[in-house]
SEPALUM-941213 format. One record per residue (C-alpha): residue number from 0; x negated, y negated, z. Coordinates in nm, 4 decimals. Layout:
residues N
pos: NUM | c1: X | c2: Y | c3: Z
...
***
This chain:
residues 151
pos: 0 | c1: -0.2115 | c2: -1.2776 | c3: -1.1610
pos: 1 | c1: -0.0387 | c2: -1.3019 | c3: -0.8705
pos: 2 | c1: -0.0646 | c2: -1.1444 | c3: -0.5956
pos: 3 | c1: 0.2336 | c2: -1.0428 | c3: -0.3755
pos: 4 | c1: 0.3532 | c2: -0.9605 | c3: -0.0746
pos: 5 | c1: 0.6108 | c2: -0.7340 | c3: 0.0784
pos: 6 | c1: 0.7473 | c2: -0.8736 | c3: 0.4011
pos: 7 | c1: 1.0171 | c2: -0.6771 | c3: 0.6032
pos: 8 | c1: 1.2817 | c2: -0.9295 | c3: 0.8178
pos: 9 | c1: 1.3289 | c2: -1.1999 | c3: 0.6648
pos: 10 | c1: 1.6822 | c2: -1.3209 | c3: 0.7070
pos: 11 | c1: 1.5876 | c2: -1.5582 | c3: 0.9280
pos: 12 | c1: 1.2739 | c2: -1.6217 | c3: 1.2259
pos: 13 | c1: 0.9214 | c2: -1.5508 | c3: 1.2094
pos: 14 | c1: 0.9904 | c2: -1.3230 | c3: 0.8476
pos: 15 | c1: 1.1412 | c2: -1.6000 | c3: 0.7305
pos: 16 | c1: 0.9075 | c2: -1.8121 | c3: 0.8528
pos: 17 | c1: 0.6025 | c2: -1.6197 | c3: 0.6607
pos: 18 | c1: 0.7662 | c2: -1.6408 | c3: 0.2863
pos: 19 | c1: 0.7942 | c2: -1.9520 | c3: 0.2757
pos: 20 | c1: 0.4561 | c2: -2.0324 | c3: 0.4411
pos: 21 | c1: 0.2625 | c2: -1.7690 | c3: 0.1610
pos: 22 | c1: 0.4688 | c2: -1.9129 | c3: -0.1189
pos: 23 | c1: 0.3705 | c2: -2.2499 | c3: -0.0074
pos: 24 | c1: -0.0428 | c2: -2.1105 | c3: 0.0007
pos: 25 | c1: 0.0292 | c2: -1.9262 | c3: -0.3048
pos: 26 | c1: 0.1720 | c2: -1.6468 | c3: -0.2871
pos: 27 | c1: 0.4250 | c2: -1.4008 | c3: -0.4729
pos: 28 | c1: 0.6558 | c2: -1.2821 | c3: -0.1508
pos: 29 | c1: 0.8795 | c2: -1.0102 | c3: -0.1553
pos: 30 | c1: 1.0968 | c2: -1.0466 | c3: 0.1478
pos: 31 | c1: 1.2847 | c2: -0.7359 | c3: 0.2906
pos: 32 | c1: 1.6293 | c2: -0.9405 | c3: 0.3475
pos: 33 | c1: 1.9480 | c2: -0.7630 | c3: 0.5257
pos: 34 | c1: 2.1832 | c2: -1.0111 | c3: 0.4630
pos: 35 | c1: 2.3131 | c2: -1.0585 | c3: 0.0980
pos: 36 | c1: 2.3414 | c2: -1.4135 | c3: 0.1965
pos: 37 | c1: 1.9663 | c2: -1.4338 | c3: 0.3254
pos: 38 | c1: 1.8971 | c2: -1.3867 | c3: -0.1328
pos: 39 | c1: 2.1022 | c2: -1.7009 | c3: -0.2880
pos: 40 | c1: 1.9464 | c2: -1.8607 | c3: 0.0954
pos: 41 | c1: 1.5222 | c2: -1.8005 | c3: 0.0503
pos: 42 | c1: 1.6337 | c2: -1.7993 | c3: -0.3499
pos: 43 | c1: 1.7561 | c2: -2.1627 | c3: -0.3154
pos: 44 | c1: 1.4192 | c2: -2.2606 | c3: -0.0622
pos: 45 | c1: 1.0940 | c2: -2.1041 | c3: -0.2174
pos: 46 | c1: 1.0051 | c2: -2.1163 | c3: -0.5369
pos: 47 | c1: 1.0391 | c2: -1.8401 | c3: -0.8480
pos: 48 | c1: 0.7101 | c2: -1.6124 | c3: -0.6166
pos: 49 | c1: 0.9718 | c2: -1.5287 | c3: -0.3730
pos: 50 | c1: 1.1493 | c2: -1.2463 | c3: -0.5382
pos: 51 | c1: 1.3918 | c2: -1.0786 | c3: -0.2125
pos: 52 | c1: 1.5348 | c2: -0.7100 | c3: -0.2077
pos: 53 | c1: 1.7663 | c2: -0.6429 | c3: -0.0117
pos: 54 | c1: 1.6496 | c2: -0.3678 | c3: 0.2359
pos: 55 | c1: 1.7495 | c2: -0.2041 | c3: 0.5365
pos: 56 | c1: 1.4662 | c2: -0.0175 | c3: 0.7036
pos: 57 | c1: 1.6810 | c2: 0.2184 | c3: 0.8565
pos: 58 | c1: 1.7870 | c2: 0.4325 | c3: 0.5896
pos: 59 | c1: 1.5598 | c2: 0.5647 | c3: 0.3433
pos: 60 | c1: 1.7796 | c2: 0.5487 | c3: 0.0194
pos: 61 | c1: 1.7368 | c2: 0.1583 | c3: 0.1010
pos: 62 | c1: 1.3087 | c2: 0.1344 | c3: 0.1268
pos: 63 | c1: 1.3034 | c2: 0.3327 | c3: -0.1596
pos: 64 | c1: 1.5154 | c2: 0.1388 | c3: -0.4001
pos: 65 | c1: 1.3096 | c2: -0.1779 | c3: -0.2067
pos: 66 | c1: 0.9933 | c2: -0.0176 | c3: -0.3920
pos: 67 | c1: 1.1389 | c2: 0.0645 | c3: -0.6552
pos: 68 | c1: 1.1875 | c2: -0.3301 | c3: -0.7153
pos: 69 | c1: 0.8749 | c2: -0.3800 | c3: -0.6597
pos: 70 | c1: 0.7038 | c2: -0.2279 | c3: -0.8682
pos: 71 | c1: 0.9597 | c2: -0.3156 | c3: -1.1967
pos: 72 | c1: 0.8925 | c2: -0.7125 | c3: -1.0858
pos: 73 | c1: 0.5398 | c2: -0.6336 | c3: -1.0390
pos: 74 | c1: 0.5734 | c2: -0.4324 | c3: -1.4030
pos: 75 | c1: 0.7458 | c2: -0.7634 | c3: -1.5893
pos: 76 | c1: 0.4559 | c2: -0.9730 | c3: -1.4314
pos: 77 | c1: 0.1499 | c2: -0.8596 | c3: -1.6175
pos: 78 | c1: -0.1623 | c2: -0.8845 | c3: -1.3848
pos: 79 | c1: 0.0329 | c2: -0.9140 | c3: -1.0584
pos: 80 | c1: -0.0303 | c2: -0.6669 | c3: -0.7875
pos: 81 | c1: 0.0987 | c2: -0.5869 | c3: -0.4225
pos: 82 | c1: -0.1437 | c2: -0.6847 | c3: -0.1407
pos: 83 | c1: -0.0212 | c2: -0.7100 | c3: 0.1453
pos: 84 | c1: 0.3059 | c2: -0.5852 | c3: 0.3076
pos: 85 | c1: 0.4000 | c2: -0.7607 | c3: 0.6794
pos: 86 | c1: 0.5748 | c2: -0.4405 | c3: 0.8827
pos: 87 | c1: 0.8268 | c2: -0.7077 | c3: 1.0906
pos: 88 | c1: 1.2124 | c2: -0.5984 | c3: 1.1016
pos: 89 | c1: 1.2378 | c2: -0.5289 | c3: 1.3898
pos: 90 | c1: 1.5640 | c2: -0.4549 | c3: 1.7144
pos: 91 | c1: 1.5722 | c2: -0.5088 | c3: 2.0566
pos: 92 | c1: 1.8691 | c2: -0.3106 | c3: 2.2774
pos: 93 | c1: 2.0401 | c2: -0.5418 | c3: 2.5318
pos: 94 | c1: 1.8082 | c2: -0.5752 | c3: 2.8280
pos: 95 | c1: 2.0361 | c2: -0.3116 | c3: 3.1202
pos: 96 | c1: 2.0065 | c2: -0.0434 | c3: 3.3346
pos: 97 | c1: 1.8103 | c2: 0.2765 | c3: 3.1619
pos: 98 | c1: 2.1598 | c2: 0.3725 | c3: 3.2588
pos: 99 | c1: 2.3371 | c2: 0.2948 | c3: 3.1601
pos: 100 | c1: 2.2317 | c2: 0.2235 | c3: 2.7945
pos: 101 | c1: 2.4103 | c2: 0.4396 | c3: 2.5301
pos: 102 | c1: 2.1139 | c2: 0.7286 | c3: 2.4022
pos: 103 | c1: 2.2387 | c2: 0.5273 | c3: 2.1085
pos: 104 | c1: 2.0691 | c2: 0.1883 | c3: 2.1484
pos: 105 | c1: 1.7850 | c2: 0.3753 | c3: 2.1663
pos: 106 | c1: 1.8285 | c2: 0.5412 | c3: 1.8439
pos: 107 | c1: 1.9124 | c2: 0.2720 | c3: 1.6514
pos: 108 | c1: 1.6022 | c2: 0.1218 | c3: 1.8064
pos: 109 | c1: 1.3492 | c2: 0.3148 | c3: 1.7213
pos: 110 | c1: 1.4895 | c2: 0.3814 | c3: 1.3735
pos: 111 | c1: 1.4654 | c2: 0.0545 | c3: 1.3211
pos: 112 | c1: 1.1487 | c2: 0.0064 | c3: 1.5058
pos: 113 | c1: 0.9283 | c2: 0.3147 | c3: 1.4546
pos: 114 | c1: 1.0558 | c2: 0.5084 | c3: 1.1683
pos: 115 | c1: 1.2026 | c2: 0.1679 | c3: 0.9332
pos: 116 | c1: 0.7923 | c2: 0.1112 | c3: 1.0093
pos: 117 | c1: 0.6181 | c2: 0.4458 | c3: 0.8644
pos: 118 | c1: 0.9079 | c2: 0.4419 | c3: 0.5606
pos: 119 | c1: 0.8505 | c2: 0.0819 | c3: 0.4296
pos: 120 | c1: 0.4486 | c2: 0.1567 | c3: 0.4647
pos: 121 | c1: 0.4213 | c2: 0.4645 | c3: 0.2877
pos: 122 | c1: 0.7141 | c2: 0.3055 | c3: -0.0033
pos: 123 | c1: 0.4648 | c2: 0.0906 | c3: -0.0866
pos: 124 | c1: 0.1086 | c2: 0.2515 | c3: 0.0101
pos: 125 | c1: -0.0320 | c2: 0.3538 | c3: -0.3441
pos: 126 | c1: 0.0307 | c2: 0.0028 | c3: -0.4562
pos: 127 | c1: -0.1184 | c2: -0.1413 | c3: -0.0874
pos: 128 | c1: -0.3808 | c2: 0.1904 | c3: -0.2034
pos: 129 | c1: -0.5162 | c2: 0.0620 | c3: -0.5313
pos: 130 | c1: -0.5556 | c2: -0.2742 | c3: -0.4609
pos: 131 | c1: -0.7166 | c2: -0.2340 | c3: -0.1406
pos: 132 | c1: -0.4582 | c2: -0.4340 | c3: 0.0232
pos: 133 | c1: -0.3807 | c2: -0.4972 | c3: 0.3451
pos: 134 | c1: -0.1075 | c2: -0.3366 | c3: 0.6168
pos: 135 | c1: 0.0050 | c2: -0.6253 | c3: 0.9066
pos: 136 | c1: 0.2589 | c2: -0.4108 | c3: 1.1836
pos: 137 | c1: 0.4786 | c2: -0.6917 | c3: 1.4009
pos: 138 | c1: 0.5663 | c2: -0.6657 | c3: 1.7288
pos: 139 | c1: 0.7749 | c2: -0.7832 | c3: 2.0703
pos: 140 | c1: 0.6554 | c2: -0.8427 | c3: 2.3291
pos: 141 | c1: 0.8783 | c2: -0.7010 | c3: 2.4545
pos: 142 | c1: 0.6482 | c2: -0.3679 | c3: 2.3855
pos: 143 | c1: 0.3932 | c2: -0.5132 | c3: 2.6641
pos: 144 | c1: 0.6265 | c2: -0.6520 | c3: 2.9360
pos: 145 | c1: 0.9389 | c2: -0.4698 | c3: 3.0643
pos: 146 | c1: 1.2151 | c2: -0.7193 | c3: 3.0807
pos: 147 | c1: 1.4265 | c2: -0.6775 | c3: 3.3697
pos: 148 | c1: 1.7807 | c2: -0.5399 | c3: 3.4252
pos: 149 | c1: 2.0548 | c2: -0.6971 | c3: 3.3920
pos: 150 | c1: 2.3256 | c2: -0.6645 | c3: 3.6133
***
């Protein structure tokens, strides 16, 4: 039986590192990646327990498609279960004075950082409940400390 963890934002950075660490610890991982090129890169760097899924957390149809892929893959691996989701995907608008930052930049950030987290969690919540698994939400330090404006 393999215990799987679904991690978003795995093209680079923390999500990519978490994916590789979980793989080394013997967990199966569904790394959500935004770029198609990241799929082959992860396949080349990790074991066959790592099953990358293409994911844009700001698009409900992409989130739902990834969840269906995860359910199908778990079905192909008898006894496997999803024991965790790590909501790591996130973006930051270019820091600057509010009056010079377009509202669409804030909207995009909310779509990814907030609604993306909600949609991803909802999409796999029945699997997490069934395994009595865990949900981990990663946030940026920018949520705690205001960044100085740039001219």
